[in-house]
Wavefront OBJ file of the C-alpha trace (Angstrom):
o trace
v 127.303 127.779 107.254
v 125.725 124.521 108.400
v 122.130 124.169 109.559
v 123.105 123.845 113.254
v 124.534 127.382 113.071
v 121.246 128.545 111.597
v 119.376 127.031 114.545
v 121.703 128.843 116.974
v 121.077 132.130 115.170
v 117.331 131.520 115.175
v 117.196 130.729 118.890
v 119.176 133.881 119.677
v 116.802 135.899 117.471
v 113.724 134.382 119.114
v 115.080 135.237 122.579
v 115.943 138.783 121.580
v 112.495 139.335 120.064
v 110.804 137.858 123.134
v 112.800 140.081 125.518
v 112.176 143.178 123.376
v 108.442 142.420 123.196
v 108.229 141.782 126.955
v 109.786 145.204 127.542
v 107.274 146.740 125.101
v 110.014 148.009 122.824
v 109.618 148.385 119.073
v 112.503 147.588 116.761
v 112.873 151.337 116.276
v 113.016 151.803 120.055
v 115.651 149.073 120.480
v 117.689 150.650 117.686
v 117.598 154.023 119.480
v 118.479 152.370 122.794
v 121.495 150.440 121.458
v 122.666 152.577 118.566
v 122.385 149.522 116.265
v 120.467 149.879 113.015
v 116.857 148.731 112.826
v 117.590 146.569 109.744
v 120.505 144.864 111.531
v 118.350 144.092 114.588
v 115.593 142.804 112.316
v 118.021 140.376 110.664
v 119.177 139.176 114.084
v 115.600 138.516 115.209
v 114.883 136.587 112.014
v 117.887 134.356 112.619
v 119.793 135.623 109.608
v 122.667 137.128 111.585
v 124.395 136.310 114.853
v 125.949 139.360 116.572
v 129.571 139.495 117.636
v 130.511 139.479 121.314
v 130.673 143.267 121.655
v 127.186 143.603 120.150
v 125.793 140.953 122.495
v 127.315 142.848 125.456
v 125.669 146.042 124.197
v 122.266 144.322 123.901
v 122.707 142.754 127.358
v 123.446 146.121 128.992
v 120.745 148.011 127.077
v 118.017 145.448 127.839
v 119.305 144.774 131.390
v 119.463 140.997 130.908
v 122.470 138.770 131.752
v 124.860 138.053 128.889
v 124.690 134.304 129.672
v 120.900 134.372 129.346
v 121.142 135.873 125.865
v 123.646 133.333 124.532
v 122.065 130.328 126.229
v 120.201 127.940 123.909
v 117.504 127.508 126.547
v 114.211 129.238 125.763
v 111.550 130.363 128.196
v 108.623 128.031 128.851
v 106.304 129.552 126.256
v 108.853 128.944 123.478
v 110.420 125.771 124.880
v 108.813 123.353 122.345
v 110.406 125.323 119.489
v 113.784 125.052 121.193
v 113.349 121.297 121.626
v 112.483 120.869 117.963
v 115.324 123.084 116.758
v 117.950 121.405 118.935
v 116.726 117.880 118.212
v 117.483 115.945 115.043
v 113.872 115.833 113.887
v 114.143 118.665 111.359
v 117.012 116.776 109.765
v 114.853 113.664 109.586
v 111.797 115.359 108.081
v 112.133 114.915 104.310
v 111.394 118.569 103.577
v 113.051 118.473 100.166
v 110.529 115.889 98.928
v 107.804 118.492 99.302
v 109.798 121.389 97.852
v 110.487 123.017 101.234
v 113.906 124.424 102.062
v 115.040 124.378 105.673
v 115.786 128.107 105.454
v 112.152 128.732 104.509
v 110.993 126.795 107.553
v 113.293 128.829 109.776
v 111.799 132.053 108.344
v 108.296 130.783 109.161
v 109.312 130.038 112.749
v 110.972 133.450 113.129
v 108.010 135.389 111.726
v 105.339 133.806 113.911
v 107.017 132.087 116.880
v 103.954 132.023 119.144
v 101.716 130.450 116.495
v 104.383 127.979 115.404
v 105.001 127.112 119.045
v 101.291 126.375 119.574
v 101.246 124.274 116.403
v 104.335 122.278 117.431
v 102.902 121.725 120.924
v 99.691 120.420 119.350
v 101.564 118.045 117.049
v 103.619 116.720 119.975
v 100.463 116.095 122.042
v 98.724 114.373 119.145
v 101.792 112.190 118.581
v 101.859 111.180 122.250
v 98.121 110.475 122.357
v 98.238 108.308 119.254
v 101.526 106.619 120.185
v 103.150 107.673 116.930
v 106.622 106.201 116.646
v 109.555 107.548 114.687
v 109.006 104.769 112.150
v 105.296 105.552 111.744
v 106.230 109.210 111.218
v 108.664 108.221 108.463
v 106.104 105.958 106.817
v 103.427 108.668 106.985
v 105.862 111.083 105.307
v 106.541 108.555 102.564
v 102.819 107.934 102.069
v 102.213 111.668 101.685
v 105.028 111.791 99.126
v 103.445 108.942 97.154
v 100.016 110.539 97.264
v 101.400 113.908 96.163
v 102.712 112.217 92.984
v 99.624 110.042 92.407
v 101.994 107.180 93.259
v 103.573 107.257 89.799
v 107.264 108.029 89.295
v 108.493 108.513 85.744
v 112.160 108.402 86.668
v 111.892 104.936 88.222
v 109.762 103.667 85.323
v 112.393 104.946 82.884
v 115.192 103.325 84.906
v 113.393 99.990 84.644
v 113.184 100.278 80.861
v 116.857 101.292 80.631
v 117.823 98.317 82.771
v 115.736 95.923 80.658
v 117.339 97.237 77.464
v 120.855 97.032 78.883
v 120.431 93.440 80.048
v 118.239 92.221 77.154
v 115.245 91.439 79.334
v 112.034 90.994 77.359
v 109.387 92.931 79.306
v 106.589 91.313 77.286
v 107.376 87.931 78.846
v 107.117 86.696 82.427
v 110.308 87.341 84.403
v 111.661 84.489 86.501
v 113.977 84.469 89.490
v 116.568 82.597 87.383
v 116.755 85.546 84.968
v 117.540 87.950 87.806
v 119.744 85.601 89.818
v 122.141 85.310 86.897
v 122.462 89.108 86.708
v 123.074 89.416 90.456
v 125.843 86.812 90.343
v 127.502 87.659 87.037
v 127.092 91.434 86.961
v 127.051 92.472 90.611
v 129.238 89.722 92.103
v 126.653 88.268 94.479
v 126.976 84.990 96.331
v 123.579 83.521 97.169
v 123.214 81.246 100.193
v 119.909 79.497 100.938
v 121.138 77.397 103.882
v 122.162 79.864 106.600
v 118.750 81.286 107.571
v 117.261 77.835 108.235
v 119.806 77.349 111.039
v 118.242 80.132 113.119
v 114.877 79.362 114.708
v 114.134 82.999 115.564
v 114.550 84.169 111.953
v 111.554 82.354 110.496
v 109.890 85.636 109.546
v 112.985 86.926 107.720
v 113.088 86.111 104.013
v 116.530 87.488 103.235
v 119.572 89.250 104.700
v 122.157 91.083 102.601
v 125.715 91.098 103.959
v 127.270 94.112 102.270
v 130.915 93.500 103.192
v 130.906 90.098 101.485
v 128.221 90.766 98.859
v 126.365 87.714 100.155
v 122.581 87.368 99.959
v 121.157 84.975 102.513
v 117.728 83.847 101.363
v 115.105 81.592 102.906
v 114.998 78.304 101.025
v 111.198 78.147 101.461
v 110.324 81.400 99.686
v 107.950 81.070 96.769
v 109.089 81.726 93.231
v 107.226 85.077 93.246
v 108.853 86.126 96.534
v 112.312 85.166 95.299
v 111.811 87.132 92.069
v 110.726 90.220 94.016
v 113.704 89.931 96.404
v 116.134 89.624 93.484
v 114.488 92.548 91.680
v 114.923 94.757 94.767
v 118.589 93.764 95.053
v 119.084 94.661 91.405
v 117.441 98.034 92.053
v 119.836 98.807 94.911
v 122.806 97.983 92.682
v 121.648 99.381 89.340
v 120.478 102.650 90.924
v 123.616 102.766 93.099
v 121.667 103.077 96.360
v 123.988 102.728 99.347
v 121.989 103.782 102.415
v 119.638 100.829 102.371
v 117.887 98.193 104.451
v 119.532 94.799 104.728
v 116.586 92.558 105.555
v 113.224 91.717 104.026
v 110.813 92.253 105.695
v 112.501 95.229 107.358
v 113.282 95.138 111.064
v 113.766 98.849 111.711
v 114.570 102.046 109.871
v 117.598 104.074 110.906
v 116.685 107.130 108.807
v 114.100 108.469 106.409
v 116.539 107.889 103.534
v 116.305 104.171 104.208
v 112.503 104.373 104.111
v 112.606 106.243 100.808
v 115.240 103.963 99.277
v 113.286 100.868 100.329
v 110.258 102.328 98.537
v 112.277 103.156 95.411
v 113.730 99.615 95.264
v 110.278 98.090 95.825
v 108.740 100.319 93.154
v 111.531 99.337 90.726
v 110.914 95.648 91.491
v 107.158 95.952 90.924
v 107.667 97.882 87.676
v 110.167 95.286 86.430
v 107.987 92.280 87.257
v 104.795 93.988 86.009
v 105.857 96.279 83.119
v 103.636 99.325 82.617
v 102.926 98.923 78.869
v 102.141 95.250 79.224
v 99.737 95.840 82.119
v 98.144 98.850 80.445
v 97.337 96.787 77.342
v 95.855 93.927 79.363
v 93.752 96.237 81.528
v 92.475 98.119 78.466
v 91.193 94.860 76.965
v 89.760 93.743 80.306
v 87.927 97.025 80.910
v 86.358 96.807 77.430
v 84.630 93.529 78.345
v 80.852 93.888 78.415
v 80.486 91.215 81.118
v 82.241 90.854 84.443
v 84.269 87.639 84.391
v 86.597 87.323 87.380
v 88.507 84.535 85.645
v 89.824 87.139 83.174
v 91.221 89.247 86.007
v 92.807 86.201 87.625
v 94.445 85.308 84.311
v 95.983 88.784 84.177
v 97.311 88.450 87.735
v 98.638 84.959 87.048
v 100.402 86.132 83.895
v 102.950 87.846 86.142
v 105.372 86.212 88.530
v 104.022 88.153 91.517
v 101.843 88.069 94.599
v 98.355 89.600 94.729
v 99.747 92.403 96.895
v 102.413 93.310 94.344
v 99.745 93.310 91.616
v 97.304 95.491 93.585
v 100.131 97.863 94.498
v 101.060 98.097 90.817
v 97.456 99.014 90.000
v 97.842 102.087 92.220
v 100.658 103.216 89.878
v 98.967 102.445 86.560
v 95.265 103.288 87.113
v 95.807 106.984 87.982
v 98.425 107.535 85.254
v 96.980 105.695 82.252
v 93.254 105.417 83.005
v 92.760 108.629 85.002
v 91.231 106.590 87.841
v 92.654 108.658 90.691
v 90.055 108.456 93.440
v 91.215 105.152 94.821
v 92.645 103.540 97.921
v 94.829 100.547 98.730
v 94.489 98.680 102.032
v 96.231 95.763 103.687
v 94.612 94.143 106.720
v 96.171 91.502 108.949
v 94.533 89.224 111.506
v 95.963 86.644 113.852
v 94.231 83.269 113.739
v 91.627 82.948 116.555
v 91.922 86.668 117.376
v 88.894 88.987 116.967
v 91.086 91.970 116.033
v 91.831 93.241 112.537
v 94.757 95.600 111.951
v 95.092 98.002 109.051
v 98.821 97.557 108.437
v 99.160 99.506 105.183
v 97.131 102.130 103.347
v 97.439 104.522 100.443
v 94.953 107.133 99.208
v 95.317 108.807 95.830
v 94.051 112.420 95.347
v 92.170 112.590 98.674
v 91.685 110.868 102.020
v 89.295 108.148 100.920
v 87.324 106.046 103.319
v 88.141 103.775 104.987
v 91.349 104.886 106.633
v 93.268 103.974 109.763
v 91.802 104.889 113.133
v 94.055 105.443 116.138
v 91.432 104.935 118.808
v 91.389 101.136 118.791
v 87.843 101.199 117.449
v 86.400 98.242 115.555
v 86.564 98.460 111.785
v 83.287 97.800 109.989
v 82.879 94.013 109.615
v 80.895 94.558 106.406
v 84.010 95.565 104.475
v 85.001 93.102 101.761
v 88.572 93.426 103.061
v 87.520 91.765 106.296
v 85.071 89.333 104.680
v 87.784 87.808 102.480
v 89.856 87.077 105.601
v 86.809 85.460 107.231
v 86.224 83.401 104.085
v 89.864 82.324 104.136
v 89.549 81.139 107.735
v 86.412 79.155 106.873
v 87.824 77.761 103.642
v 88.682 74.080 103.552
v 91.592 74.595 101.176
v 92.780 77.651 103.150
v 94.878 78.933 100.211
v 93.338 82.068 98.768
v 89.986 83.869 98.696
v 88.702 86.661 96.503
v 85.792 89.082 96.824
v 84.295 92.156 95.208
v 81.517 94.481 96.293
v 80.199 98.009 96.029
v 80.652 99.620 99.419
v 78.222 102.444 100.138
v 79.376 104.538 103.099
v 76.431 105.574 105.244
v 78.203 108.579 106.733
v 79.494 110.120 103.488
v 77.220 108.677 100.776
v 80.315 107.830 98.728
v 80.379 104.492 96.950
v 83.413 102.439 95.967
v 83.970 99.383 93.840
v 86.309 97.326 96.038
v 88.314 94.258 95.028
v 89.920 92.190 97.753
v 92.075 89.077 98.028
v 93.164 87.214 101.164
v 95.983 84.727 101.774
v 97.987 83.424 104.705
v 100.711 85.937 105.534
v 103.826 84.726 103.719
v 106.092 86.161 106.409
v 104.305 85.453 109.688
v 102.934 82.225 111.123
v 99.206 82.067 112.007
v 98.550 85.455 110.429
v 96.124 86.029 107.576
v 96.139 89.135 105.443
v 93.984 90.756 102.806
v 94.843 93.373 100.205
v 92.171 95.547 98.630
v 91.862 98.270 96.060
v 88.835 100.550 96.041
v 87.777 102.893 93.239
v 85.268 105.698 93.714
v 82.089 105.048 91.728
v 81.800 107.933 89.300
v 80.572 108.514 85.740
v 84.212 108.320 84.619
v 84.728 104.900 86.260
v 81.468 103.548 84.820
v 82.526 104.757 81.394
v 85.948 103.107 81.708
v 84.692 99.755 83.041
v 82.193 98.533 80.450
v 81.148 95.603 82.644
v 80.215 97.916 85.512
v 76.424 97.990 85.280
v 73.733 98.690 87.856
v 73.307 95.096 89.038
v 76.760 93.652 88.256
v 77.938 93.603 91.872
v 76.266 93.346 95.238
v 76.048 96.538 97.255
v 76.465 96.810 101.020
v 75.938 99.778 103.277
v 79.073 100.063 105.379
v 80.447 102.279 108.111
v 83.991 103.138 109.093
v 84.053 101.858 112.660
v 81.295 100.275 114.705
v 81.637 103.012 117.310
v 80.751 105.717 114.762
v 78.232 103.789 112.626
v 74.476 104.444 112.538
v 73.495 101.342 110.555
v 70.621 99.759 112.465
v 70.223 96.023 113.197
v 73.707 95.210 111.938
v 74.417 91.531 112.600
v 78.146 92.042 112.027
v 78.449 94.829 114.612
v 81.405 94.214 116.950
v 80.783 97.169 119.297
v 78.059 99.660 120.194
v 77.975 103.030 118.440
v 78.821 104.994 121.591
v 80.856 107.621 119.731
v 77.900 108.398 117.490
v 75.498 108.448 120.432
v 77.817 110.880 122.225
v 77.805 113.188 119.179
v 74.005 113.020 118.960
v 73.686 113.844 122.653
v 75.936 116.900 122.288
v 73.957 118.014 119.222
v 70.662 117.754 121.132
v 72.105 119.737 124.054
v 73.350 122.453 121.673
v 69.927 122.669 119.987
v 68.113 122.955 123.317
v 70.511 125.688 124.499
v 69.954 127.590 121.254
v 66.156 127.323 121.643
v 66.395 128.799 125.131
v 68.565 131.659 123.854
v 66.172 132.291 120.964
v 63.139 132.352 123.296
v 64.522 135.509 124.956
v 64.812 137.461 121.694
l 1 2 3 4 5 6 7 8 9 10 11 12 13 14 15 16 17 18 19 20 21 22 23 24 25 26 27 28 29 30 31 32 33 34 35 36 37 38 39 40 41 42 43 44 45 46 47 48 49 50 51 52 53 54 55 56 57 58 59 60 61 62 63 64 65 66 67 68 69 70 71 72 73 74 75 76 77 78 79 80 81 82 83 84 85 86 87 88 89 90 91 92 93 94 95 96 97 98 99 100 101 102 103 104 105 106 107 108 109 110 111 112 113 114 115 116 117 118 119 120 121 122 123 124 125 126 127 128 129 130 131 132 133 134 135 136 137 138 139 140 141 142 143 144 145 146 147 148 149 150 151 152 153 154 155 156 157 158 159 160 161 162 163 164 165 166 167 168 169 170 171 172 173 174 175 176 177 178 179 180 181 182 183 184 185 186 187 188 189 190 191 192 193 194 195 196 197 198 199 200 201 202 203 204 205 206 207 208 209 210 211 212 213 214 215 216 217 218 219 220 221 222 223 224 225 226 227 228 229 230 231 232 233 234 235 236 237 238 239 240 241 242 243 244 245 246 247 248 249 250 251 252 253 254 255 256 257 258 259 260 261 262 263 264 265 266 267 268 269 270 271 272 273 274 275 276 277 278 279 280 281 282 283 284 285 286 287 288 289 290 291 292 293 294 295 296 297 298 299 300 301 302 303 304 305 306 307 308 309 310 311 312 313 314 315 316 317 318 319 320 321 322 323 324 325 326 327 328 329 330 331 332 333 334 335 336 337 338 339 340 341 342 343 344 345 346 347 348 349 350 351 352 353 354 355 356 357 358 359 360 361 362 363 364 365 366 367 368 369 370 371 372 373 374 375 376 377 378 379 380 381 382 383 384 385 386 387 388 389 390 391 392 393 394 395 396 397 398 399 400 401 402 403 404 405 406 407 408 409 410 411 412 413 414 415 416 417 418 419 420 421 422 423 424 425 426 427 428 429 430 431 432 433 434 435 436 437 438 439 440 441 442 443 444 445 446 447 448 449 450 451 452 453 454 455 456 457 458 459 460 461 462 463 464 465 466 467 468 469 470 471 472 473 474 475 476 477 478 479 480 481 482 483 484 485 486 487 488 489 490 491 492 493 494
């Protein structure tokens, strides 16, 4: 029985239960009225059984409702959102299996508490509309939750990387080049690589590669850096070695057709990062670095430069390795982008391990705190004469939560978009465990700044970097004062 049949059964059961409830009939009463067993009616209402035509006629006559109304898939207004969800494709697109949820379980939940589920679904729909959540942003949010649920570490992919390296005699203790991977793509997977075609198309300047599946041809931008080319090749190897078919064909992606494509893109990217930056190699280097008694940024840069990767790939890889091998789990990863000469900063990517760390994306078009090192490194890049790369580190102390994070940030010109700068940052919650792990982390090692989340919600006084007034905070304070005054009046009559 396919899932569409289950939806039809559930809708029929919801309608029957609604009609029975409206007529103030118990299941026992309906059983007496129709001569059908109580257990059979209960299974119908829960969507587990769909009655035959003669039974539907009996229910129609007993309840005095038209037969067509009973078999129609249209629900009354108060249950309409459930009907829309059930008849749409969205339940098929939600990756329930990633979170250990079976569709049958979800159907049982809906059947057992339709009014509450209906209210919940209506709320989610309204929130989605208010925040302009697209299908793609929904998919990406689902993927992010999946990553966070696993502390962004996946043993199976890590093991696949090691198996691949062993099979193809790749030395994971040495830097991997694009030439190493290009040979495998051509010789093993029958690729033809063309670096001329994309340059003929003016409107494809932001596209770094296109894979033409029918011909096994990889079109690649001739101007990509060595690190970009290596990452692209590593992703292509992942698709082939892991036998992933439902995949994206461009990098960067243009649009997702399904959640599977989102997930497979992540798996291929994770494989590529793990191949270029092997876990054991990075773990050893970080262990030595963390044992240093003095903070020397040059040592960190040497580690980054020892891999054929971008800063973003390196920072992303840290979110895999730090939680798993150093038990540093309270961390976040952020990517900000900013158009040259524009005052707006956009948080284009984020990941939070173990909990929703601050900062995180806001959907109200508020102004992110300009004191963040993530934003400062972009400013420094814009003011830099060389305009190649900037790096920063600070302890961010959040005035609204009293949490403090050690945040590392790096900014470069966006490799995929003209006149766009971007920064990537990793923040680690300051804790006794972190201070014990990082020997160089002493009281006065790094500068500390009090920061907010957005200007509109920040109470920091005399902030020179403020981009907007704190009207949201003032509104909250006003409501608090009103509530206190009302309570005083009530108390005065006791």
